[in-house]
N, C-alpha and C positions, 0 to 999 in steps of 0.2 A: 482166552486161556488156551484153547486148542491149538491155534497157530504157534504159540510160544512153545507148547509141549512138543509139537512136531519138529520145530526148529532144534530144540535141545536133543531130541532123539537122533535127528539127522547128524547134528554136530558130534554127538557121542559116537555114532557109528563111524564117521570119518576119522575121529581120533583113534578109535580102536584099530581101524585098518592101517593108519599111519604107524602106530606103535608096533603092530604085528609085522608090518613090512620092514620096519627098522630092525626088528629082532629076528627077521627071517622065519617067523612063525605065523602060519595062517590058522585062524580059528576054525575048527571043524564044526559041522552042524550039531554034533552031540554037545560040544562045548557051548555053542550059542543057545542051546535049549536051557542051559543053567545060567541065570542072571548072576548068581554069586560067583561062579567060575569065570564068567566073562569079566566081572568087576575085578576079580583077583588077577586076571591077565593084564588089565589096564594098570593095576597097582604095581605089578611086577615090572612091566615095561617102563612105568614112570620112575621106579626106583633105579632101573638100569640107566635111564637117561640122566637121573640125578648123579649117579656114580661117574658117568662119562664127563659131565660138566665139572664135577669135583676133581677128576683127574686132570682136566684142562686147567683148572685153577692151580693145581699142584705143579704142573709143568711151567705155568707162567711165573709162579712164585720162585721156582728154582732159577729161572732166567733173570728175575728182578727181585732179589732177596731184600732190597732196601725200600721197596715200594709198600709203605704202610697202608695206603689207600686200597691197594689190591688185596692185602691181607684182611683188612676190615670188610671189604666187599665179599670175600670168601666166607667169612663168619656170618655176615648178614644173609648171604644166600642159604647157608645151612640153617639159619634160624627160621627162615620161612617154612621149612619142613619140620623142624624140631618142635615148633609151636602149633603145628597144624593139628586139628582135632579129629580129622576124618581119614587119616592115613594108617595103614596097618603096620608100617615100618617107622613110625615116629620115634620109637626108642633108639633105632639105629642113628637117626639124625641127631637125637639128643646127645648121644655119646660123641658123635662127630663135633657137635657144637662145644661141648666141654673141652675136647682136645684142642679145638681151634682157639678157644679163649685162652687156654693155658699157653699155647704156642705164641699167641699174640702178645700176651703179657711178658713173656720171656724175651721175645724178639724185639719188641718196641716198648721198653719200660718207661721211656720219657716222652713218647709221642702223645700229644693231647687228645687227638681223635681216638687213638687206641685205648687210652685210659678212660675216656668217656664211654666208649662202646662197652667196655667191661663193667663200668659203673652202672650203666643203664640195664644191665642184666641182673643186677643185685636188688634186693628188696629189704625194707625195714632197717633193723640195726646193722645188718651186714653192709647195707649201702651207705649208711651214715659213717660207719667206722672207716670205710674206704674213701668216701667222698669228702669228709671234713678236712683231712690232711691235704687234699688237692686244692683247697681254697687258697692256701698260702703259696702253692706252686703255680697258680693260674695268673700271676701278675703279667706275664708276657703272652698270655693266650689272646686269641681274637675275641671280639665282643660276642660273636655267635657261640663260641666254645664256652665262654663264661656263662652265658645264658643257659646252655644245656646242663652245665654243672649245677647251677642253683635250682634249675627245674627238677633235676634228679634228686637233689637233697630235699626239696619240697615234697615230692612224692614219698620219699623215704620217711620223713617225719610224719606225714599224714597217716602212713600205715602204722606208725607207733602211737597214734592218737595224740600227738603233740601239736595241737592246732596252732599255737603261737609260733613255734619255729617253722612249721609248714607254711604259715601265712607270710612270715618275714622272708623266707627263701623265695616264695612265689612272687612277692613284690620285687625283689632284686632281679629275678629272671625276667619279669614283665618289663621292667625299666630298661634292661639290656636288650630285650627283644620284644617289641610291642605285639608281635604275632605269636608269642610263646603260648604253648598249650596250658600253661599255668595262669594265664591272664584272668580267667574267671575267678580262680581261687584268690588271686591277688586283689582283685576288685572287691570281692566279698569281705576279705580280711580288712581292707582299708575302711570300707563302709561301716562295718560293725565295730570298729575300734576308733571311731571319732575322726577319721581322716577322709571325710567325704570328698572334699575338694580334690585331694590327690587321687582318689579313686575315679572321680569324674574325668579328670585330666588324662589319667592312664587309659581309660576306656575310649575316650574320644580320639586319642592319638593312635589307637590300634587300627590296623587295616580291617576293612569289612570282610568277614569270613566268606568262604566260597559256598558253604552249605547252609541251607535254611535252618536246620536244626541247631547248628552252632550259633547262628544269629539269634534264634529264640532263647537259647541259654543266656546269652549276653543281655538281652532285654529283660529277662526275668531276674537276673542278678542285679540289674540296675533298679528294678522295682523293689526288690527285697532290701537292698543295702545302700542305694544311692538316693538320688532325688527324682521326683517325677519328671523334671525337665531332662535329666540325663536319659531316662528310659524312653521318652518321646524322641529325643535326638537320635538315639540308637535305632529306634523304629524308622525314623525318617531316612537315615543312612542306608538301612537295609532295603527300604522301598526303592530308593534311588538306584541301588545295585540290582534291582529286579528280582530279589528273592521273595518268595511267597511265605509269609509268616502265618502260622496257624492261628485259628480263631481265638483260642484261649489266651495266647500271649498278647495278641493285638488288643483284645478287649480289656485284658488285665492292666496293660499299660495306660490305656485311656481312662479306665475307671479310677486307677490310682492317682492320675493327674487331675481328677475332679470332673472329668467330662463323661459322666455316666450315660448321658443321652447318646453320645457317639458310640460308647461301648455297647449300649442296647441295640443300636443299629447293626453293629458288627455281629452280635450274637443272633439277631433276627435273620440276618442274611445267610447264616449257616444252615444248610438244609440236610446236614448229616443226621442219620437216625438217632433219636434220643437214647435208645437202648445202648448205643455205642459210646456215649459220652463218659468221660472220666469223672471221678468225684470232684477234683478241683474245678472242672468246667461247670458242673452242676452247682457247686458252691458259688462260683462267680455269677452264674445266671440269677441265683436267688438274691445275692447281695446287690447286683445291679438293678434288679426289679424293685427292691426296697428303696434303693437310692432314687429311682425315677418315679416312685410311688405307683408303680404298675401292679395293682393288686391281682389282676388276672394272670399275669406272667408269674408272679410269686406263688399264686395258688397252684398253677400248673406244675411248678418245680416241686413244691411241697407234696402235692398229691402223687407225683411220680416217685419221689423219694420214699414216701410211705408205702407205695405199692412194691417197691424194691425190698425194703427192709422190715416193714411192719413194726418199726420202732417208733412208737408215738412219743415216748418220753424225750428222745433226742430232738424231736421236732416241736415240742411244746412252746419253746420260746419264740420260734419262728411263727408258729400259729398265732400266738398272742399279738405279735407285730402285725400280722395279716389282719387280724380282727380289728385292730385300730385303724387300718387303712380302709377296709371294706367289709363290714359284717355280712353283706350279701355274698361276697366271694368266699368268706370263711365258713358260712353255714350251708355248705353243699353236702350231698350225701357222702361223697368220698372223704370229706374232711371231718365228719362228725366224730369219728374216734379220737381225733386230735382235740376236739373241744372237751371231751371227757378227760383226756390226758392232761390238758391244761388245768382243769379243775382239780384233778387228783394231785398235780404238782403243787398247787397252792395249798391243798389240804395237808400234804406231806410236809411241806416247809413249815406250816403252822404247827403241826403236831410234833415235829422233830425235837424241839426242846424238851418234850415230855420224856424222852429217853434219858435225859439227865435229871429231870425233876423227880421222877418216881423213886429211883434209888436214893436220892438225897432225902426225900421225905421219909422213906423207910429208915434210913440211917439216923435221922433226927428223932424218930420215935424210939429207936433203940437207945440212943443217948439219953433221952428223957427218962426212960424207965431205969436207967443206971444212975440217974441223979446228976447227969452231966448237962448242965444248962448252958445253952449257947446264947451269947449276948448279940442281939441283932444290931446291924450297923445303923439301920433306920427303923424306928418303931412302927411306921405304917407300911412297911414293905415286907411281903412274904413270898412264898414260892409261886403263887398264882400271878403275882405282879412280875416276877422274874420271867415266867413263861410268857406272859403277855408282851412284855417289852421286847424280848428276843424274837418272838414270833412276828410281832408287828413290824419290827425293823427289817427282818428277813423277807417277809411277804411283800412289803411295800417296795423294797429294793428290787426284788425279782420282777414284780408286776410292772412297775413303772419303766424299768430298763428294758423289759421284754416288749411292752407295748410300743415303746418309742424306737428302740433300735435292736430288738431281738433278732436272732438268726439261728440257723441250724448248723451244727458242726458236721457237715457232710464230708468235708475234706479235712486233712490234718491241719493243725494250727499253723504249721510253717508255710502252708499254701495260702493262708489268708492274709491279705494286705489290704487295709481299708483305703478308701479314697481320701484325697486331700480334703480336710475340713470335717472329717468325721468326729474329731475331738470336740469341735464346737457343738455339734449335736449332742455329744455325750454330756457336755456341761449343762445344757438346757435340761436334759433328762434327769441329771443328778440334782439340779435345783428343785425340780418337781418332787423328786424322791425325798429330799430333806424337808420340803414343806408338808407333804403328807405325813412323814414320820413325826414331825414336830406337833402336828395337830393330834395325832394319835397318842403321843407321849405326854400330852397335857395332864392326863389322869395320873400318870406316875409322878409328874412334877408336883401336883397337888398333894399326893400322898407323902412325898418327901418334905414338902413345905419349905418356906423361905429359910428357916433356921437350918434345915437339913442341907439346903443348897450352899449357904455360906459357911456353916460350921459353928461349933461352940468354942468359945474362948479365943485367946490370942494365939496367933501362929508363932511357933518358935523357930529361931534361926537354924537350929540344928536339923530341923525337918527338911530344910532346903538342900542339905548336903547330898542325900540320895538322888534328889531331882537334878541337882547340878552334875552329879556323876553320870547319870544316864544321858543327859543332854550333851555332855562332853563326848560320850561315845558316839552320839549321832553326828556331832561336828567332825569327829575324827573319821567316821565312815565316809562322809562326803568329801572331806579334805583329801583323803587318800585315793578316792576314785579318780581315775585318769580323765574322765569326761562323763557328761550326761549322755545317755544313749541317743542316737540319732532318731528323728521322728519316724523315718521309714522303717526302722527295724522294730516292728511290732512285737517281736518275740521277747524283747528285753525292756520295752517301755511299760511301766506299771500303770495301774488305773489312776493313781494320784498324779503321775507325770502327765498322763493324757489330759487331766483336768487343767493343769497349768498350761499345757500347750494349747488346748482349746480356748482358754480364757485369753491368752495372748493373741491368738488368731482373731478373736472377736474385738481386739483392741482394748481389752479391759483386764489388765493384770490385777487391779484391786478386787475384781470379782473373784479371782482365784483365792486371794487373801481372805475375802469374806466367807467363801465356802469352806476352805481347808483350815483356816485359823480361827474362825468364829463359830460357824454353824456346825461343822463336823465335831469339834471338841465338845460342844454343849450336848448334842444329840447322842454321840457315842458314849460319853460319860454317864448320861442318864440311863442308857441301855445297859452298859457293862458294869460300871461301878455302882450306879444307883439301883437299877432293877435286878441285874443278875447277881452281883456281889451282895447286895442288900438282902435278896431272897435266900441265897445260899447260906449266909452267915446266921440266919435264924435257925438253921437245922444242923450246921456243921461248925467245927472250929474255924476261926478266921484263917489260919494258915492254909488249910485245904480249900476253903472257899476262894481264897485269893489265887491259889495255883490254878484252880479249875477255870475261874473267869479269865485268867491270863491266857490259858490255852485256847479257850473259845475265841477270845479277842484276836489272838495272833492267827488262828486258823481261818477266821472269816475274812481276813485281808488277802488270803490266797497269794502270798508272796513267800515262797520257800527261802529265797535268799535273805529275806529280812525277818524270818520267823523268830530267830533267837532274840533279836533286838526288840521286836514287838512284844514278845513274851516278857522281857525284862521291863520294858516301858509300862506294860499293864500291871506287873507286880508292884512297881514303885507307885503307880497311880492308886492302886488298891490300898497300899500301905498308908499313903497320904490321906485317903478317904477315912481310914480308921483313926489316924492320929488327930485329924481336924474335925472328925464327926461331920464332914460335909463334902461337897463336890467341887467347891470353888477352886481349891488348890489343884486337884487332878485336872480340872478343866484348863487351868493356867498352864500346867505342865504340858498337856496335850497341845495347847495352842502354840506354845513356844517351840515345841518339837516340830510341829507342822510348819511354823514360820521358817525354821532353819531349812527345812526341805524346799519350801517355795523359793527362798532366797538362793539356794544352790542351783535348782533346776532352771529358774528364770534367768 
């Protein structure tokens, strides 16, 4: 560091002397004693040099008034100083730039480069209002000029939060110029809108960037939006170009491609201090450790994260997974607080339904004293059964999924991309979840009894109409969807979609049908319409009971985009349970609804 500092000081002294000599002003010893005054002298001399060059541009333009390239170069020269952040006279350069742009616009109203220069100085709506009319005028422009036009429009729409238009313009710019600065935006847009092949082709046709950080951005966007093979191919091209890719990007691409062992080797070879690691890198270390079943490495990351944050709740799921890998690694002194947190999480999940049951019980008592008697949906089901069913399902779901594939949310969700094949592991974990839940719900099934499952009396055709209506909405939802989200885009792939993808990867699509169209409808109807709705209806009127169970059902699916539809589906299922006095028709509705989903995604 000291040699560099000496070099900078010496270079600064030489510059000052040159500037002072150019201005016939020698710094006095008194001036040199004040660093601020010496810096002011440099700034003054720099401004004087700037004015001299500007005068030279003015003289040259008078001699060559039709030279648009010279006029643009003059404005570009001024821009270097107008956009500088450390000059005392930036405002002077800013005024010069405004004047230069105005002059350029008047002097060359039809020159493509002049129009593009002025467009690139505009932002947001101002840029789109100027740039859109230029698209029609650009027919005779060169390919490079058209690429600049669409790149500017892409940036302008991005500033307006119009992601669709920004992405479309970025794609046009990247096709015109494979080295366009909008390439990454174009690839991301294509990958997240179902045009993965086009995105892969566009990325592979682009030249390798000159800077390592640019290459890293390309590899990461390939991981996020394209295919594992595309990310590995971009990594290979970068290696062949001699660029050094950071540890996080290299390991992330390898892990996403399913080669977690190689990713672990890359991470182990990194000797950088742990305290300097970014949250995404720590998240990746943990996920890779779990992928490779390296309990010690996972324990080290979890212990380090706990020492940083002291947030045991956020690490409870990861600790449960660690416990399933190695109890010895989990029960160390540093991790004992996490063991307590894991137990508390289970207790909280089990007790959470009580926040609903206690006020419902109180309301039921009040109704009873007023003489308002509620007709229970099922004679053998009360609030304790509702509490039990909802708690059991929630606890089993959290425990099994955490023990099998739990992790900590160290980084933001957008930074997490699972390895290829993680959906298959999810299928296995979910099968165990359903088996444990089914065993625990046997008590509820016995309380409802066979007649309660099938219902009383004949089903009426008119009861099918609400079911047909809600199923039609589901068909319309998927028919109007432009595509099923790509596997790599984990931010938009739902839990149910991951089950279908995992089952297909295991070569057993019928397994997805058995899970989503048979097991899930039976278990969820027992929980929500049998236990929850049955228990609530003993203390509340049916309408409120049905609304409450529908809200809980939609909320537990954790899909905001489908919340309204899930709420409507649960309402109709509850209404059918009341009409038929049983769960068979709600189960059938649920099964057909899920079958539509599986058929669409598969």
